[in-house]
C-alpha positions in Angstrom: 52.3 137.1 47.0 53.5 139.0 49.7 57.2 140.2 50.1 59.6 138.1 52.2 59.9 140.5 55.3 63.5 141.1 56.0 63.7 144.8 55.7 62.3 147.2 58.2 61.1 150.1 56.3 60.5 153.9 56.7 57.1 155.1 55.3 58.6 156.7 52.4 57.9 156.0 48.8 60.3 157.4 46.3 59.2 157.9 42.8 61.8 160.1 41.1 65.3 161.6 42.1 67.6 164.5 40.9 71.2 164.9 41.9 71.2 165.1 45.7 67.3 165.1 46.0 64.4 162.4 46.1 61.0 162.9 45.7 58.3 160.8 47.2 54.9 159.9 45.6 53.4 162.9 47.9 55.5 165.4 46.2 57.8 165.7 49.3 61.5 166.2 48.5 64.3 164.8 50.6 67.9 165.8 51.0 69.7 162.5 50.1 72.9 162.5 52.3 73.0 158.6 52.4 73.1 157.8 49.0 71.2 154.5 49.1 74.2 152.8 51.0 77.0 154.8 49.2 75.7 153.9 45.6 74.9 157.1 44.4 78.2 158.6 43.3 77.7 161.1 40.6 74.2 162.1 41.7 70.7 160.6 40.9 69.8 160.6 37.4 72.9 162.4 36.1 72.0 163.3 32.1 75.6 161.6 31.1 74.5 158.5 32.9 70.9 158.4 31.6 72.1 159.2 28.4 74.8 156.7 28.0 72.5 153.7 29.6 69.7 154.8 27.2 71.8 154.7 24.0 73.5 151.6 24.9 70.0 149.9 25.6 68.8 151.0 22.0 71.9 149.1 20.7 72.5 146.0 22.6 71.4 145.4 26.3 72.9 142.1 27.0 75.0 139.2 25.7 76.8 136.8 27.5 80.6 136.5 28.2 81.2 134.2 25.4 81.5 136.8 22.8 83.7 139.8 22.5 82.5 142.9 24.7 84.6 146.0 23.6 83.1 148.0 26.4 84.6 145.8 28.9 88.1 146.7 27.7 87.5 150.4 27.4 86.2 150.1 30.8 89.3 148.6 31.9 91.4 150.7 30.3 89.6 153.9 31.3 89.6 152.5 35.1 93.2 152.4 34.9 93.8 155.9 33.8 91.4 157.4 36.4 92.1 155.3 39.2 95.7 155.2 38.7 96.1 151.5 39.4 98.4 150.1 37.0 99.6 146.2 36.5 96.0 144.9 37.5 93.6 143.0 35.5 89.7 143.5 35.8 87.3 140.8 36.5 83.7 142.2 36.6 80.4 140.7 38.4 77.4 142.3 39.7 77.8 143.3 43.4 79.9 144.0 46.1 79.1 140.7 48.0 80.0 138.9 44.6 83.3 141.0 44.3 84.6 139.8 47.6 83.4 136.1 47.2 85.4 136.0 43.9 88.3 137.8 45.7 88.5 135.4 48.5 87.9 132.6 46.2 90.7 133.5 43.9 92.9 133.8 46.7 92.5 130.5 47.9 93.2 129.4 44.1 96.3 131.2 44.0 97.8 130.3 47.4 96.2 126.7 48.1 95.2 127.8 51.6 91.8 127.8 52.9 91.5 130.1 56.0 90.7 134.0 55.9 91.8 136.7 58.3 89.5 139.5 58.6 88.9 142.4 61.2 86.3 142.9 64.0 83.6 145.4 62.9 84.3 144.4 59.3 81.6 144.1 56.7 82.0 142.3 53.3 78.7 140.9 52.2 75.9 138.5 52.9 76.9 135.6 50.5 79.0 132.5 51.5 82.5 133.5 52.4 81.9 137.0 52.2 79.4 136.7 55.1 81.8 134.4 57.0 84.2 137.1 56.8 81.7 139.7 58.3 81.8 140.3 62.0 78.0 139.9 62.9 77.0 136.5 64.1 73.5 137.4 63.6 73.6 137.1 59.8 75.9 134.0 59.5 74.2 130.7 59.1 75.6 127.3 60.1 76.1 126.7 56.5 78.1 129.9 56.3 80.1 129.2 59.7 81.9 126.4 58.1 84.4 128.8 56.4 87.4 129.2 58.4 87.8 132.8 59.3 89.9 134.3 62.0 89.0 137.7 63.5 91.4 140.2 64.9 91.2 144.1 66.1 92.0 146.4 63.7 95.4 147.7 64.2 96.6 144.5 65.7 99.8 143.7 63.7 101.2 141.2 66.4 97.8 139.1 66.3 97.9 139.0 62.4 101.4 137.7 62.5 100.9 134.8 64.9 97.9 133.7 62.6 99.8 133.9 59.4 102.8 132.1 60.9 100.5 128.9 60.8 100.5 128.9 57.2 97.1 128.3 56.4 95.6 132.0 55.6 94.7 132.5 52.1 94.0 136.3 52.2 93.5 139.0 54.5 90.6 141.2 53.7 90.3 144.6 54.9 88.4 148.0 54.7 90.8 150.7 54.9 87.7 152.4 56.5 84.9 150.5 57.9 81.7 151.1 56.4 78.7 149.4 58.2 81.1 148.7 61.2 81.2 152.5 62.1 83.8 154.3 59.9 86.8 153.3 62.0 90.2 153.2 60.4 93.7 152.6 61.2 97.4 154.1 60.6 99.2 154.2 57.6 102.1 151.9 59.6 99.4 149.2 60.0 98.2 149.1 56.5 101.7 148.9 55.3 102.6 146.2 57.9 99.5 144.2 56.6 101.2 144.4 53.2 104.5 143.2 54.3 103.3 140.4 56.5 101.3 139.3 53.2 104.6 139.0 51.2 106.4 137.3 54.1 103.6 134.6 54.4 102.4 133.9 51.0 99.1 135.7 51.8 96.9 138.0 49.2 96.0 141.5 50.6 92.4 142.2 49.5 91.5 146.0 49.9 87.5 145.9 50.3 86.9 149.2 48.4 82.9 148.2 47.7 82.0 151.2 49.8 85.0 153.6 49.7 86.0 153.3 46.4 85.3 155.6 43.0 86.3 158.5 44.8 84.2 158.8 48.0 87.3 159.4 50.1 88.9 162.0 48.0 91.2 159.6 46.5 90.2 156.9 43.9 90.5 154.5 46.3 90.9 154.6 50.3 93.9 152.5 50.5 96.1 155.0 48.1 96.3 157.2 51.2 98.5 154.5 52.7 100.8 154.0 49.8 100.0 150.2 49.6 99.5 148.0 46.6 96.8 145.1 47.2 96.9 141.9 45.7 92.9 142.2 44.8 90.8 145.3 45.0 87.0 144.6 45.1 84.8 147.3 44.0 81.0 148.0 43.5 78.5 150.2 44.9 79.6 153.9 43.3 80.9 152.5 40.3 77.3 152.2 38.6 75.7 154.8 40.3 72.7 152.6 41.0 73.1 150.2 38.3 74.0 146.7 39.9 77.8 146.4 39.1 80.9 145.3 40.7 84.2 143.6 40.1 87.8 142.9 41.1 91.1 144.4 40.1 93.7 141.6 40.3 97.5 142.2 40.3 99.0 140.9 37.4 101.3 138.3 39.1 98.0 136.5 39.8 97.5 134.3 36.5 93.9 133.6 34.7 92.9 130.4 33.5 89.8 129.4 31.6 87.0 128.9 34.0 88.8 130.0 37.0 85.8 132.4 37.6 82.8 132.9 35.8 79.3 135.3 35.8 76.3 135.2 33.7 75.4 138.8 34.0 78.7 140.4 35.0 80.1 143.1 32.7 76.8 143.1 30.4 76.7 146.1 28.1 74.6 148.0 30.2 76.6 147.9 33.3 79.8 148.8 31.3 78.0 151.6 29.9 77.1 153.1 33.2 80.2 152.5 35.2 82.0 154.5 32.0 79.8 157.5 32.5 80.6 157.3 35.9 84.3 157.6 35.2 83.6 160.2 32.8 81.8 162.5 35.2 84.0 161.7 38.0 87.1 163.1 35.9 85.4 165.8 34.2 83.7 167.4 37.2 86.5 166.7 39.4 84.2 165.0 42.1 87.2 163.6 43.8 88.5 167.1 44.8 84.7 168.3 45.8 84.7 165.1 48.0 87.8 166.7 50.0 86.6 170.2 49.9 83.1 169.5 51.1 84.5 167.1 53.6 86.8 169.7 55.1 83.6 172.0 55.4 81.7 169.2 56.9 84.5 168.6 59.9 84.6 172.5 60.4 80.8 172.9 60.6 80.0 169.5 62.5 82.5 170.1 65.5 80.2 172.4 66.6 77.4 170.4 67.4 76.5 169.5 70.9 76.4 166.1 72.2 79.2 165.0 69.8 81.6 162.5 70.9 83.6 162.2 67.5 83.6 162.8 63.9 84.9 159.6 61.9 85.9 158.8 58.4 87.3 160.5 55.4 86.0 162.5 52.5 82.4 161.9 52.1 82.3 158.6 53.9 81.6 160.3 57.2 80.3 159.3 60.5 78.9 161.4 63.5 79.2 159.6 66.9 77.0 160.8 69.6 76.5 160.0 73.2 73.3 158.2 72.9 71.5 156.0 70.3 70.8 157.8 67.2 67.8 156.0 65.9 65.2 158.3 66.7 67.0 161.2 65.7 67.3 159.6 62.1 63.8 159.3 61.9 63.3 163.0 63.2 65.9 163.9 60.2 63.5 161.9 57.8 60.1 162.7 58.9 60.5 166.4 60.0 63.5 167.8 58.3 63.3 165.6 55.2 67.0 164.5 54.8 68.2 161.1 54.7 71.1 159.6 56.9 72.3 156.1 57.4 73.1 154.1 60.7 76.0 151.5 61.3 76.7 148.6 63.7 77.6 151.7 66.3 74.2 152.4 67.7 75.5 155.9 68.5 76.6 157.0 64.8 75.2 158.6 62.1 76.5 157.7 58.6 76.7 160.4 56.2 77.4 159.2 52.5 76.0 161.8 50.0 76.6 161.5 46.2 79.9 163.4 45.3 78.0 166.2 43.7 76.9 167.4 47.0 77.6 171.3 47.9 78.1 173.1 51.3 74.6 174.3 51.2 73.6 170.8 51.7 75.7 170.4 54.5 74.4 173.1 56.2 70.8 172.3 56.1 71.9 169.0 57.9 73.8 170.9 60.4 70.9 173.4 61.0 68.7 170.4 61.4 70.9 168.8 64.1 71.2 171.9 65.8 67.4 172.3 66.2 67.2 168.7 67.6 70.1 168.5 69.9 69.8 172.0 71.7 
């Protein structure tokens, strides 16, 4: 049987990884400044992560959510402490798309409305409502297109209010830093304006922190810079450091009932063990501080690059925008300099999403490689 051919592949076959390095089947090492779509938060094969999953697997790998799982309670309590998000409850699932799917469904249940407001260049997943709220017609099927979604420009509060006044919108879903869309972000006044409009028009505010959460921006969540309180926060990617896990944080005013949401694999014992280890390492190694420090160093060094149009993003969720398409440059970085980077919807932008353990010397390697190719 062949694989369903939906992924354009680089001819690299990783067989092991350690911290910020990946090693292929030929013994070649690669500096990983992409983290598998921002998934690797505490570094590949971190010893505490490996130990936590191994020990848990030796005891109990999985059982359903029909029984008591103390690890879920421990995770909810630890997440509250490390994130600083009080007055929320946790629902665990398996991925970012599933997290956003449940967030949108819950918002519709709570408000009894059916439309969603999303933003141009936003990306929220590839499943039913999540992909309908994603600004990419190429990946939205006719089935998905039945969902009712309004798209407006990021930063346009006037258009947001005009739509909410129609009293049909259950939720606004927003990335405070757009990931796949190209690292764009708006102002604190805009995000605070969204929060106020949602309160005025009985609409829930969903902060999509799937890519930006778990310390990637230097704060636990990207929205925290703007001093807002979302009704629902969606999480995934970096929370499991590679183990499939996702979830939503639900503000306490939104009430649960039996059967309202559900999942088979979500919140399983291995997923909880993985996420607990990530939270422990983030805290003990002060990786959010490292994200801030390395970000400042990166921006200082990157601004010296030729042909650079802009540096985008925050923390270790960064973009380098050039005045030309970067697809060939990315290939050169992989096959000549052995550095992994990412692309985006913006064809001129390289995304930099390394493990939060990255050091200045690793940034130097990228900058030197770019200088050698851009001269």
